[in-house]
N, C-alpha and C positions, 0 to 999 in steps of 0.2 A: 239909298243914293241912286238918282236917275242917271241917264246917259250923259246928260249935259254936265253934270257934276264930275263924272269920270274924265270927260274931255277937258274940263277946266283944270284938273290936276295933272294933265299931260299923259294920261293912261288911256290906252285903247280898250274898247270893250271886247272881252274874250268871245271868240266865236265858239260855236258848238264843237268844231273839230279840235280846237285847242283845248277845250274843256276835257275831252276824252284822252288827250295825249299825255296829260300830267300823271295820271295813275300808272300808265304803262312804263314811264321812266322810273317811277318809284319801285315798281315790281322788278324791273331789270337790275336796278342798283342793289335791291335786296338779294336777288339771285346771285349777282356777282359777288356780294359780300359772303353769302352762304358757301359758294364754291371756294372762295379763298380760305374760309375757315376749315372746310373739308380737306383741302389740300394740306393745310398746316397740320390737321389732325392725323392725316394719312402719313405725312412725312415723319411726324413724331412717333406714330405707331411702328412704322418701318424701322426707324432708328432704334426703338426699344427692342424689336425682334432681333435685329442684327446684333445689338449689344449683348442680349441674353444668349443668343446662339454662340457668339464668340466666347462668352464666359463659360458656358457649359462645355464647349469643346476644350477650352483650356483646362478646366477642372478635370475633365475626363482624361486628358493627356497626363496630367500630374498624377491622378489616381492610378492610371495604368502603369506609370513608371514606378510608383510606390509598391503596387502589388507585385510587379516584376522583381523589384529589389527584395521584397520580403520573401518571395518564392525562392529566389537565388540564395538568400541568406539561410532559409530553412533547409535547403538541399545541402549547403555547405556544412551547417551545424549538425543536422541530425541524419542527413542522407536517408530520409524516409519518405514514403508517400504521404499525402495529406491525411490528417486523422479522420477516421470514420466515426460516425456517431450512431447510437441506437435510436429507436423511435422516440425516445424522450430527450434526445439531443445530448446525451452524455457520451463522451469519447469512449469507444469500446476498450481502449487500453486499460481502463480502470476495472475491467473484469479480472485483470491479471496484475494490477499494480495498486498498492496502497502507499500513499505518501504519508508515512506515520508521523512525521514531524508536524503535520498540520492537524493532527487529531487532538482530542481533549486530553489534558494532563490531569489525572486524578491524584490530588495531593493529600498527603497524610503527614502526621508529625514526624515520622521517621524516613520519609522518602516519597516516591511517586510511581505511578503505573500508567502506561499508555497501551492502547489496544488496536489491533487489526482483526476485527471479529464480526460475526453476525449478531444482530440485535433483533429481538422479537418486536420491540417498539420502534418503529421507523423514526420517531421523533428524537430518538437518542443518537442518531447519526449526526455528525457535524456538517456533512455536505452530501450532495447527491453522488459525488465521486466515491466517498467513503461507503455509502449505501450500496453502490454498484459492486464494490469489492465484497462486502458482506453477503449480499445476495448471491454472488458468484460462487464463493466457497461453500455456501449452503446448498445451492442448486446442484453443484458437482459432487456433493456429499464427500467433501475433501477429507474429513476426519482430522482437520487441523485448524487451530486458532493460534494467533501469535500475540505476544505482549512483551514489553520491556519493563523490568523491575529495577528501580534505583533505591538503594538503602544507604542512608547516611551512616557515618562512623558510629558504632555502638547501637545502631537502629536494629529493629527486629521485625521480620515478616512473621506475624503472630502465628502460632500453631493453628493449622487448618487442614481441611481435606476437600477433595473434589468428588462430587457424586458421579459425574458423567465423563471423566477424562483422566487419562494418564498425563503426567507432566514430564517434559524433558527440558533441561536448561543448559545453557552455555554461559560460563562466567567470563565476561569480556574484560573486566578489571576489578581489582580489589581482592580481599581475603574474607572468607566466610566459614562459619561453623554450622553444619547441617545436622538435623536430627530427623529420623524416620522411625515411626512406630508401626510395625506390620501386624498382621492378624495372628501370626504364629506365636501364641502365648505372650502377646504384647512385647515381643522382643524389640528393644530400642537399638538402633544403629546410629552412631554419631561419627562424624568425620569432618576434616578440614579440606577446603578447596581453594585453589588459587586460579588466577587468570589462565584461560585456555583449557579448562577442564569441564567435564560434562556431569550433570546430576540427573537422577531419574527417580520419580515418585509414582509408583503404581496407583491406580484409581482407588480412592477411599483409604489410602494410608495417611495417617496424620503425620504432618511434617512441619518443620520450621526452618528459617534461615536467619542467622545472626551475623551481622557485620562485625568482625573482630579486628579489623585493620584501621589504620589512620585515614585512609582515603575512602571515597564512596565506592560501593559495590554496584556493578551494573550487570544484571542477568538478562539474557535473551531467552525467552521462554516459549515453548511450543506445547500446545494441549491437543489431545486426540479427540476433538469434537468439532463439528461444523455447526452445532447448535449453540445456543447461548450457554456459556460456562456456568455451572452450578457449584457454588463453594459455600462451606460453612466454617466460620472462625470459632475457635474454642470459647472465646469470651461471649460471643453471641449465643452459642449453645448453652453455656452456663447460665446466663441471665434469662434465658427462655425456659429454664427448668424450675419448677416450683421449689421454694426454699426447703421445704421439708423433705422433698425427694432428693435434692442435692445433699442435704445433711445425712440422710440415711445411706446414700451411695458413698460419700467420701469419709463419713464417720470422723469428723474433726473433733478435737477437744473444744467443748463449748457448744457443740451441736448447731442448731439453727442460728443461735446468736452469733456464732463465728461466721456462718454463711452470710449473715446480714451486714458484716463489716466490709464485704467486697464492694468496691466502688465502680459503678458503671459510668463510662465516659459519655459525654453528650454527643460526640461525633465518632464516626467509624475509626477504629484504630488498626486498620489492616496492616499498616507499617508503623510500629509503635516506637516512641522515643520520649519517655517522661522527662520533664525538665529536672526532676529530683532523682534521677536514676542512681546517682552515687549514694544517696541516702537509702534507697530501696535495696540495692545489691551490695553486699559486703564481700562476698567471695565467689568468684565465677571460675569454673574450670571447664576447659574445652578438650575433653578426652577423645581419643581415637579408638574406635572399635576394632576388633580383629579383621584382617583382610578378607576372611571368608564371608563376613557380613558386609563390609564396606563396598566390596566390588560388585555387589548385586545392584547398587544404586549409584555407583561412581565409576567414571572412566577418564583416564588421563589422555584426553585427545591430543593435547599439545605434544605430549611425549610419545605418541604412537607412531607407527611406521608411515612413511610418506609414499604416496603412489603418484609418480610423475606421469604426465602426458605431454604431447608436443606444445601445448599452450600454457601449462601450469602444473599445479600440484593439488592432489586430494589427500585428506586425512579422514579416517572413518571411525565412528562409534556405532558398530553394527553387528548383526548376527551373521555368522558364516557357518555354512553346513560343515559338520564335523570339526568345527573350530579351526578351519584351514587358515593359516597365516596369523593366528592369534597366540599370544603367550598365555601362561597359566591364569593370571588374574583377569586378562581380557576375555578369556573363555567364560569366566564366572558371569561377567556382565552380559556377554552374548547369549548365554543360556537364560539369564533372567529376562532379557528382552523377549526371547522366543516363548518363554513360559507364560507371560501375561498377554492378555488379549488386547488387540488394537494399539500396539506400541509403535514407536517411530525409530527410524534410522537417522542418525545425525552425521553431518560431515562439515568440514571446512573446505572451501574451495578458494584457491589462490590462482588467479589468471594474470599472467605477466602482462606488462604494458604492451598493448596492441595484440595480445594473445587471444585465442578463440577457444571456447568450449563448444565444440562443433555441434551442429544439429543432431538431435537424438530424441528418443522418447522412452518412457518406462511402461512396462507391461503391467506391473503390479503395485504402482504407487502414484499418488499425487505428490507434488513437490512444492515446498514453500521455502523462501529464503529471505534473509535480511542482509542489506549491504552495510558492512562494517567500515570499509574504507575504499577509496578509489571511485571511479565512475565507469559506466559501461553502456552498452546497447543490448537490448533483448528483442528476440523475435519469437512469437508463439503462433503456431498453426493448429487450431482446434478443429472440431468437426464442422463448425458452421461459421468460423470467423478467423481472420488473420490480423495480427497486431504487431507492430514494431515500435519500440519506444526506448527512451533513454532512462537510465537509473543512476541514482546518486546515494550518498551516505544517508542512512535512515529509511530508505525505501524497502517495502516488503513486496516480494513477487510471488506469483502463484501459477503453477503449471498443472492443469488437470491431467489425470492418468491418460496415457495414449496420445497426448498432444505433443507434436514435434516442437522443440524449442532450442534456442542457442543463447549463449551469453558471450559477449565480446568486451574486452577492456579497451577503453578509448582515451584513457588518461596517461600521463607520463609515469604515474605510479601504478603499482599493481592493484587489481580489483580483488577485494577480499570479502567473502560472504560466509555466513553460517547457513547451512541447508538442512531441511528436514524432509523425510520421505515417509509416507503413511504406510509403512510395513515393518513388522518385526521379523519378517523372513528375509532371505537373501534377496537383495534388489536385482531386478531383471531389466536390462537396458539394451536398446538397439540403436547404433549410431548410423548416420547417413552413409559414411564410407563403407561400413560393414554391409548394409543392405544393398548398396549398389554393386559391390563385388559378389554378393551372394546371389544376385539375380542374373540369369543367363544373358549373355551379350545379345543374342538374337531377339530376346524379349525387349531389352532396352532399345535396340535399333528400331523395332516396330513401334514402340511407344513414343520415342522422341524424333522419329523421322530422320535418323542419322545412320550412316553406314556402320555395320557391325564392328569392323576393325577399329573404328574411332574410339570405342570404349576401352581399348587397351591403354589409352593415354591416362586413364584414371589410376593413380598409384595404389598399390596394395596397402591396406591399413597396417600401421605398426602396432604390435602387441606389447 
């Protein structure tokens, strides 16, 4: 279209200056639009940052309040320092504590067994905490393993023996008939036990336990080994013996044919209770051997003398030099303990509500205990570690030889425990109040940066 045509349509011809002005306006508008978008983006970004910051601060405040509450609650409930863990993240208290109620229950036709022990195969531990305890009693060479044995009414812990441990037991409830066959001309000793009494089976003596009451029996058992316990049941020994050898040894009527009539069970019968027991047994007698035999393996702990202290009461099944403080039958047991190698001293400890078994340590024994009733707090100071923790019914505790420890009752009811010490000699103990009084005042003053006369405020220990 020419100039004339433009003019005919009422439009002027664009000059060269106007032609260059149009692109500038478009660029300006584009920049203006871009700046607006940037402002909107920055405003949105700033809003997000502010919102996120406020959220984080709020969550941090809530978290801090919760942590503070938890710490306050922990102090109120346990009054202990935060738990320490070893390099594997396991609380160090499990070197001294086994929560037996969480361990595997080995069930049999006639009852069940639970263990607080060392295992050669780490895969047999139920938890890392259980493994920590097992490794601890092994590393400290404690000479102790603990287990609970429950036997149903008429059930039988089958005749057996232990290759590498003496066995000490405390009958918590029920009534049982015990048999022990010793090496001396195969002399058999049988006797009846009731709740609160102690039984003793020397290493490699064949023994059995039969529940002869209406209620379940529960035994608390200590074994004198920190290695894995090695046991052989009579039925396993029998079925592992060639038939002709068993026939020649037992000389039954019918010879080998009679031996072949014995039935091997498909599962372990460690605690036996056949469903047809009444058909199998027509006449059972539970005789009691003479006292001179019985008291070598039996001790009436519940009926023994009580030894009170300011916080509670001890009763002992132990060896005493020259039989000091023991009656005639207790002396037989005491001498039997001292005669056999690696035996234990047993005791029951009752700590009154809010009472204290004060800090002390043992020169010649590791200590292991089981909580029968009540609840408490325990502290242990070993050579390389300190632990404070709570204990409850069913817990097993362990104190290495020389480690200072205390036990305090923290419930309304008394705290009651069965304790075992790894010595068949007289137990040697030193208490905190004794060694403070036995240490010269000027030595304590220099040690604790206190004036010498201040130590006269510590009361003389009561004997």
